[in-house]
N, C-alpha and C positions, 0 to 999 in steps of 0.2 A: 900449740894449738891456740887459735884465735879466741879470745875472750868475749863475753857478752858485750863489753863496751865497744870492741871493735866491730862486732856484728851490727850493733845498733848505729854505730857511726856509718857503716857501709850501707845499710838499709835506708838511713836518713838521707844519703846522698843520691838515692835512686828516684827518678820520677816515676809515675805510675806505669808509663808504657815500659820503661826498662825493667821495673819490678815484674809486671805481668809477662814480659818475654821470658823471664827465667822460670816461670811457673808451668810452662809446657816444654816436653822434651825437644831437643834439637834434632833428634833422629830417633831410630828404633830403640837403642839402648844408650844414648848419650844425651847429656843435658847441655844448655848453652853455659858458656863462661861469660865473664865480663871483665876485661882487663882493667877498666877505670876503678874498679873496687877490689882488684886482686883475686878474682874468682876464676879458677881454672875450670874447664869442662869436666864434669864427673861422668864416669862410665859405669853402667850397671851391667850385671850378667846374670842370666839364669842359673839357678842352682836347683836343689840343694845338694845333689850328690856328685857335683862336679862343676867346674867354672868354665862355661862354654865360651865365653868371650863374646865378640860383636857379631860373628858370622852365624847365621842360623843353621847353614850346612857347610861342610867342607872347610871348616876353620881349623884352627891350631889343634894339635893333638894334646889332649889333657888327661890327668888322672880320673878314672872312673871309679868311684866308690861304690860300696855295696848300697842298695836302696835304703830308704829311710825306715821302712818296716823291719828290714833285717838288722840294721843298727840298733833300733829300739828294742828288738827282742833280746838284746844282752841285758836290758834293764839297768844298764850300768852308765852312770853320768861320766865316767872316765873315758868310755868309748865315745860318747857325744863330744866330749872336749878334744879328744884325739882327732875326730873327724873335723872339727872346727878348725884346729890347728893346721892340719894338712890343706883344708880349703883355703885358709887366709894365705898360706905360702903360694898356693896356685893362683890366687887372686893378685897378690902383689907381683907376681912374676908377669902377669898380663896387664898390670896398670889397671886393674878393676878396683872401683872404690866401694861398691855396694853389691853384695851377693844376695839375689832374690830367694831368700829362704831363711829358716825353715818353714815348711808348711805344717801347720798345726791344727788344721781342721780334723775332726774326728772320724773314726770308722763307724758311722752311725748305722749303715747297712752294708753287708758284705759285698753287695753288687757294685758299690762305688768303683768307678773306673780308675780314680786317682789315689786309691788307698796305698798304692806302692809308695807314694810320694809323701805320705803323712805317717805319723808315728804309731797311733794306737786308738783303741776305742775308749780309753780311760783319760780324763782330763788331767789328773794329778800326774800320771806317768808321762803324758805328752808335755805338760807344762815344765816339769823338772828337767826332762831330756833337752827340751828346747832351750831352757835357760842356760844349761851347761854348754850347748853348742853356741849359743849367741856369746856368752862370756868369752869363750876361747877365740872365737873369730874376732870379736871386737877388741880384744886385749892386743891383738896384733894390727890394729889400725884399719880393719876392713869391717864396713857396716853390714849388719843382718837387716833383714826385711821379714817380719812375721806376715805370714799370709795363710788364708785370705780372710780378712776381718769383714763379716762372720756369717755363721750358718751357711756355709758353702760346703756341703758334704756329698754333693752329687753333680754329674756332669750334664744329665739330660736337661735341655733347654736352659743351660747354665747362664746365658746371657740375658735372659728374660725372666727366669723363675722367681716366684715370690715365696720364700721360705718363711712359713708361719710357725713361730715357735712361741710358747708361753713365756711369760716373764721369768718364772722360776726355773725352767730348763735352760733358758738362755744364760741366766746368771750362774746356776750351779754347774752346767755342763759345758755349754759352748763358748762362753766368755772366759771360763776358768783358765784354760791353758794360756791365753793371751795375758790374762791378769797375772798369772805366776811368772810368765817370762818378762813381763814389764817390771814387776816388783823385784825380782831376783837377778835380772840380767840387764835391764835397761836397754833394750834394742833401740837403734837409732833411727829405723824406719818400720812403717807397717803398710801393708798393701790392702786397699779396700777391695772387696770382691765384686764379681758380675752381678750378683743376684741381688734381688730386694729382700729386705728383712721386715716382715709384717707390713708390707705395702709401701716401704719407702726404699729407694735404691741405696745399696751399701755405700756408693760414692757420694752421697748427699745426705747421710742419716746424722742429722744434728744431735739427736739424743744418744747415739752410740759413739760418735766420734768427738764432738765437742763435749757432750755430757758425761760419758763414762770414761772414754780413753784419755782425752786431754783434761777433763774436769776432775772426776772423782778419783782417777788413779794418777793425777798430776804428772802426766807423761809430757816431756817436752820435744819428742821427736817429730819426724816429718811423716805425713800421710800421703802416699802415692796411690794412683788408681791402678787397677790391673790394666792390662793393655787393651786399649779401645773400650774400657768399661765405662768412661764417663759420658753421660748422656745429656747433660745440662750445663748451663753456664752459671746462673745465678744460685740455684738450689745447691749445687755441688761446692761453689766457692764459699757460700755462707755455711754450709753444712760441716765444714772443717777439713775438707780435703786440701791439701796444700800444693799438689803436683799432679798434673795430667800426663799420663804416658800412653803411647809414645808420641812423638813429634815428627815433623815441625807443625802439622795441622791438628785441629781439634777444636772443641767447643769453647776454649777460652780465647786467647790472643785478643784480636781486636773487639770481639764480642764482649769479652770481660772489661776491657777498658771502656767501651761504651756504657756498660752496666755501672761502672763506677762513676762515670760522668753523670748518669741518670739518677744517682743515688740509690741504685738498687743493691750495691755492694759497697760497703765503706771502704775508704783508703786505708784505715786501719786494718781492716780484715787483710787486704793485700799485703800490707807491710808485715803482718804476723806470719803469713805464709812465706814470704821472702826471708823473714827472720829464721824461721825453722829450717829453710832450705840452706842458708848460710851456715847455721849451726852445724847441720850434717856435713857440709863442705869443710868445715874446720875440723871436725872429728876424723874425717877420712883423709885429710891432708890435701885438700883442693882449694883452700882459702887461707890467706895470711902469708907468713914469711916462709914457711917451710912446705912449699907444694911438692908432694911426693911423685917420684918418677918410677916407671916400672923397673923392678929389681930382678936379678937372676941368681939368687944366692942359694937356691934350695934345689934338691934333686929333681931331675926330670921325671916324667911319668913313667918312663921305661928303666929308670935307675934301679939297681938292686934294693937299694934302701927303700925307696917308695914302693916298690913292689912288695916287699916284706910287710910294710905297714898295711897295704891294702889287703893283703892275704889274711893277715892277724884279724883286722877289722872284720872281714867276711866271716871268718870261722867263729868269732865271738858270739854272733847272733844265731848261729845255726841251731835248730831245736830238734831234739829227738823225741818223736811222738810216740814211737812203740818200739820195743826191743826184747821180744820174746826170747827167754833162755839166753839172755846176754849174747845174741848172735854178733852184735857189734861191740867192739871194733873188730874188723876182719883181718886176717893175715894173708888172704889170698883173694883175688877177684878175677877169676878166670873169664868172665862174660860181662859185657856191659852193653845194654840195649836202649835205644831210644833216640828220637829226634833231638831231644833236648840234652842228650849226652854229646851229640856231635855238633849241635847248634845251640848251645846253651843261651838262654836269654839273659844278658847281663844287666840290662836296665830296662825301665818302663819307657813308654813312647810320650811324646809331647814336647813342650817347650823346654823341659829340663834335660833333654837328651844332649849327650856330649860325645865327642869322637876321641875314643882312647887309642893309645898307640898299638894295642893288640887286645885280643880277647883269649883267654885260656879257658876253652871248652872243658866241661867235666870229663869227657873221655880223654882229652889231651892231658889233664892233670893226674888222672889215674895211670894212664900209660907212661907218664914221666916218673911215677912213684914206684911202679911195679913192672916186672917183665911178664911176658906170656898172657897178655890180655887180649881177648877177642873183641872187637867193637862191631855192633850191628846198628845201622840206621832203624829208626822206628816208623811209625805211620805218619802220614801227613797231618799237621797240626794247624796250618793257616788256612783261614777262610777267604782271605783277600790276597792278591799277589804282592810280593815284597820287591823292593828294588833289587837289581843285579848286584851280585857281590864280585869284587875284583877277581876272585879266583876263577871266575866263570866267564868273564868278558875281558876283552882286551882293546886298548886304544889302537885303531886301525893304522894310525901313522907311526906310532912308536913301538907297538907291540907290547907295551907294558900293560900289566893288570889295571884295568879301569875303562873309562870311556872317553871319547873325544867330544868337547862341547864347543860349538861354533855359533856366532851370532852375527846378524847383519843390521845395518843401519837403514834408515829410510830411503837414502839415495842408492841403495843396493850394494854398497861397499861393505866388505867384512869388518866387522867391529872388533872382534876378538876370537881367538881360536885357543883353547886350553885343554889340558888333559886333567882328569879327576879320577882319584882313586875310587871315589864312591859314585854310584850310579845315578845321582840326581843332583839338582840345582835348585836353590831357592830363588825365587823371582819376585820383584817388588818389595824386597825387604832389606836389601844391602846396597853397598855402593860399589859392588864387584865389577869386573870388566864386562859383564853382559847385561848390566843393568841399562834400561832405556832403548835396548834393541827392539826391532819390530818382528824379529824372527829369531828363533834359537833352535839349533839342530843338535840332537844327541845321537851318537853313533858308536858302535861297537862290533868287533868280531866275535863270533861264537864258537863254543866247542861243538863238535859234530854230534848227531844223535837227535832223539826225540826231545824237543826243546819247547817250553812254554815261553813265548815272547810277548811283549807288549809295552805299554806305557802307563804312567800314572800322572795325574796333573789336570788342572781345570783348563779348558780352551779348546781351540780348533786345532786338530792333529792331522798330519800326513805321515803314515808309517809304511816303510818299504822293507821287505825281506826277500832277498833272492829274486827280485824283480816283481814281485807281487805287491801291489800298491793298495793301501786302505786309506780312506778319508772319512773322518768322523768328528764330533764334537763331544767333549765330556764337561758335564755341568756340575756344580756344587748343588747337589740336590737338597742338602739340609737347610741351606741358606745361612748357616752359621760360618761367619767370617773365618774363625779358627779351623773349621773343617777343611777348607781348601788348603791349608798348610799342614794340619795334623793328620788328616784322613782324606787325602785327595782321591777323586774317582779314578777307576782304572779300566783298561780295555786289554784283553789278552787273546792269543790264539796258539794252538799247538802245531808246530811244523817240524819237518826233519831237515835238520841243518847239516850242511856238507862242511868239510874243512875249508875254512876261510869265508863261510857265510857271514854276511854283514847285515846288521839291524841298523836302520836309519830312520829316526823319527824328528819331524820338524813341527814345532809349535808356533802358531801365529800369536805374537805378543804385541801386535800393534795398537791395540786398545788398552794396553797396560793390564798386566795380570798380578795377582797376588796368590801364589800357589808354590808348592813344591813340584817340579817336573822331573820324572825320572824314567829310566829304562827298566823294563821287567825282562828277565832272562834267567831261566833255571832249568835243571832237567825236568821232563815230564814226570808228573806223579805216578808212582807205581800202584797197581791195584792193592787195596787194603788187606784183602785175604792172603794174597801172596806175601806180603810183608810179615803178617802175623804168622803164617805157616812157617816161614823161614826163622822166625824168632823162636817159636815153639821147638822146631827141630833142633836148633842150637842149644836150647836150654834142657833139652831132655836129658834128665839125670845129671845135670850139672851140680856140682857141689854147693855152689851159690851163684845166683844170677843177680846183677844190679840193673833195675829198670828205672830210667830217669824219664819222668813225665812232668808236665807243667803247664802253665798258661803262656800266652804269646803276648806280643805287643798289641794285639787286637783286643784283648781283655785288660791288660795292665796298661792303661792309656788315659792320657788327658783328652777330654772332649767326648768321650763315649762311655756309658755304663754298661755293665755286664747284664745279661738276662737270665743267666743261669750260673751256678757254682760247678757244674759238671765239666770236666776236663774237655777240651776241644778234640775233635776227630775221634778216632777209635782207640784212644789210649787206655781207656778202661778195659776194653776187650784184649788189648795187648798185655796188660798186667795180668789178667785172669789166665790168658793162654800160657804165659811163662810160669806162673804160680802153680799151675796144674801140673807141670812136668819137671820143673827144677826141684831139687831136694830143699834148698832154702832160697828165698827171694827177699831182696832188700829194695825198697823203693825210695828214690831220692826225688823229692818235689821241688821243682824249679819254678817257684811262683812267689808272689808277694802277699797274696790275699787268700782267704779260705777256699778250699775246693771240696768236693765230695769225694768220698772214697769207698765206693761200693764193694771194692776188693779188700778192704782192711783186714777182715778176718782170715783171708787166705795168704796174707804175706807175713813175714817174721819180723820185719822192721820197717819203719818209716822215718826218714830224716827230711826235714824241711829246710831247704837250703837257700830260700829267698831269691832275689835277683841279685847275684853276689859280686857284680862288678868285674873289672878286667882280670883280676886273679882268681876269679870263682873256681875254676877246675882245681887249682892247687889247694884252695881252702876245703873243698869237698874231699879231696884225697886225704888231706890232713886228718880230717874228723873220721871218715869211714876206716882208716888205718889206725886210729887211736893216738895219733901224734898230737892231737888237740882234743879237748873234751868239748862236746856240744853243750854249751852252758846256757843256751837260749831259752826263753820262756815265751809263750804265745802272748801276743798283744791283742789279739782279736779272737773272740769266741767262734768256734767252727761249728756251724749248723750241720745236722746230720742229713738233712734233706732241703731241697729248694723250698722257699716259702716259710720256713721256720725262723722263729727269733722274734724279738719285739719290734723291730722295723725291718721292713723287706724292700719294698719297691722304691726305686729313686725316681719314678716317673711322675711328673706333676699332673694334676687334674685341672683343666682349664687354666693352666699357668701357675697353679698353686701346689706347693709341696707342704703338706701339713706334717709336722713333727708330733704325731698323735701320742706316741709313746711317752711324751713328757720327759722326766728325769730317768725313766726305765730304759736307759740306753745300754746296749751290749749286755755284758754279764749282769748288770744291775736288773735287767728285765728278765733275763734267763733264770736268775737265783729265785727260788720259791715258786717258779712257774710250773706248769705241768710238763713241759717238755725238757729232755736232756739233750744237751748238745753233743756233737761228735767229740769234741775236745774243749775243755773249759779255757777261758782266759787264765793266764798265769801257768798253763800246764807246760811241762818239759822234763825229760828225764836226763840222765847223765851217766857217767861211768861207775857211779857207786850208788848206795842207798843211804837214807838218813833216818835217824830216830830222833824225834823231838821229844824232850824230856820234861821241861817245865816252862811256864809262862807266868811273869808278873807284870803288873802295871804300876809304873812309878811316874805319876803325873801324866805328862803328855809322851811318856816313852813306854815301849813295850820291851821287856827284857826276856829273851828266849834262850834256853840252854838246849843245844842239839849235838848230835854225835854222828860222825861219819861211821855208819854201821857196815860199810861194804869193804871190799878188799882192794880198792884203788883209791889213789888220791883223787879228791873231787872238790867241785866248787857248788855253791848253793845260793839261791834267791829266796831269802826269808820274807814272806809276804804277810802283812797285817791288814786285814779288813775290819770295818766297824760296821756293825748293823744296829743303829740306834732304834729304840722302840718306835714301831709304826713307820719306820722309814726304809728306803731301799738300802741294801748293803753297798759299801763303797770302799775302794782301796784307800787306806789311810797313811800308808808308808810302807817301805820295804828296805831291805839291806842286802848288799851282795857280799858273800863270803868266798874267799879265794883258797884254793889248794889246801885243803885240810886232809892230813894223812889218815889212813884207815885206823879206826878205833879211837881217835882223839875227839875231845869235845870242844865246842866253842860257846861262849856266852856272848849273844848277839843283841845289840840294842837297835830297836826300830823307833824313829822318831815319827810321831803322828802328826800329820800336817793340819794346823788348825783351820785352813782354807776348805777343808772338806768335812769338817766337824761343825757345819752350820747349815741352815736352810734358809731359802729366800721367801719371806711372807711379808711383802711391803717393807723390806728391809732385811738385813741378816739376823737371824736368831740362832743361838747356840743349840746344839742337839746334846741330849743326855740320856742316859739309861740304855739297856740293851747289851749286846755282846761284842767281844773282840774275837775274831776268828784268825788264827795263825795257820797258814796254809801253804801248800806247794800247788798253787791253783784252786779255784773254788771247788774243783771236783776232788780235791784231797786236802780236806781240813784235818789238821793234826792236832791242834790245841784250841780250847775256847776258855774265856774268862770273861767275867763281868766288866762292863764298861761304865 
């Protein structure tokens, strides 16, 4: 690794123009190199639950991990380390130097669209898990990027919102996970957020970047902008941001060179930014004598070893919320019902999405584990059309699953013609064969029957199906640049397709477009009443029915917040109809964030399965059948109804989002309040029961003696909360206990983290007095002692 002297020499050899050139990306996910100083181009990739690589869509098939909330529900730093190791191997295989993750913004409101990508509502839990992930990733030579710095807890108006947070909440809650990760794991990069913080853009926030991050915490890494987030030249350069992403264009470049010549930005500031960039390059193997090349020494995403790792990671965070009369684990599952059973949502939507080698649906996982399972599709859950899946469309030229993509140049000549397994293409973001074309055509053959067909994507379209022609334009109504990519507008129609029917859609790209363009094609939606009646008839008198429900990529997504915690579609009605007639009903929830459960009293068990990644179906089967214990604990408090809790709406007023609850975030606000949540932060059952016998305090350690009082081997998460006098309760530490046999006792030591035993009052002050609560979630406090 290059030393500081080497870096200093290299920086000293750059003129201002050359240094500034390095400080804006060369492309969407690549940086400039400079052979004169031995700097190779660095490659960044979106994360954090997969390494997508350079292509926004249709790129390399990579391992898809369980989502961040599911990993965090293990409360186990060893799980975060295993995820970091796996991702480092995936990154090194692709030659990726920096993985853009982990996301360590908090679950301030359950309506946040990007909760699936972050860990928890608690800053200590988030910070410790992030530190474990970063240590593991970086120990293998791949840089981590903490995001999004800071107060970036919602998606609505995300590129312009001003998050107004009082100084105490900022320090004790929202900066704390960043502080912990910086102190405990020393991440090599941090990403500045889109939003303003108390009236100043996060990308030019001198107080938070130069003052806190680089100053008070003495952090020597690189600050990059979120993509297209930088809005200024001089304020952002002087405010401490080191790198503008993406490139090659942006507000720096020649404008920054001019600012230096005009004396508005010092040359020393530019050289400090370059120094931090070269320091990163040295750490990831892109600068100096040992420039790292892509490696292929690790299991592929479809290798049995990798699949078992992903299956184990998914199961570790699954959380058993209810289990009346120990109905779980099951020995038989005669009936499985639900759209999420047959089309399990494995990951959230947005820039973090990856292309896995396969997806094991929950129904597939159960059928692989047991014989004689009947599987029924459920009610429609999508509000907007999704792109066509390979199993439903075929390339007209090859007959293979997928679509044909053809593009033309300005002279009318064909530019490229390719086949794609997925039904869409990203335009304006890659260097693929269709970039720069003036027209792109997407074409596919359909299955016969009632079919919903259409297109997604911004621009002027011509669509033809069986000789019927439609011409129209789709606009990006929101005006958000990211929406054209993450949530493109759509047009659909229902037709009766014949064998060999062909759907052809042409998009005018002559003006240059930035969007995802895709074909829509799927069987027409069945009437809801008919679907529910079929489910009830199948479930009548069934010994047990498993109903799989959940959220979709329309709720679990970057760029959009939720408006309700209710399940989409008529899923609640489906659960009620089945529970009314089946002898026992188990609900599996395929979602990453809280949902309402108006049917909770009618069902026997509820398993929260998260967005479980490519091996999710096998992991759910392992848990339902008792092959693995669901050892997860909730990382977010579940409200019982919409509108409840200390913070609810993520919608700004006149561009301002006030964090009015202050430090009373999540369970801290629920505790001692008048409302009772549906499920408390920290809640989770398992295969056994526990008796907590004694608690003692030894300095900054809490010593707990507990016993497995059930009949099966089990694990436990011993949680220690501190409630100082006159202050909110806060998680101060926890300890994970593995595989304790029935009847055996364990003495468990929980270390109290001093970073939560303080308050910010014009500086840090220690707290004292009050109580320590030892709990299985704040709704199940087992022991108390003086603090």
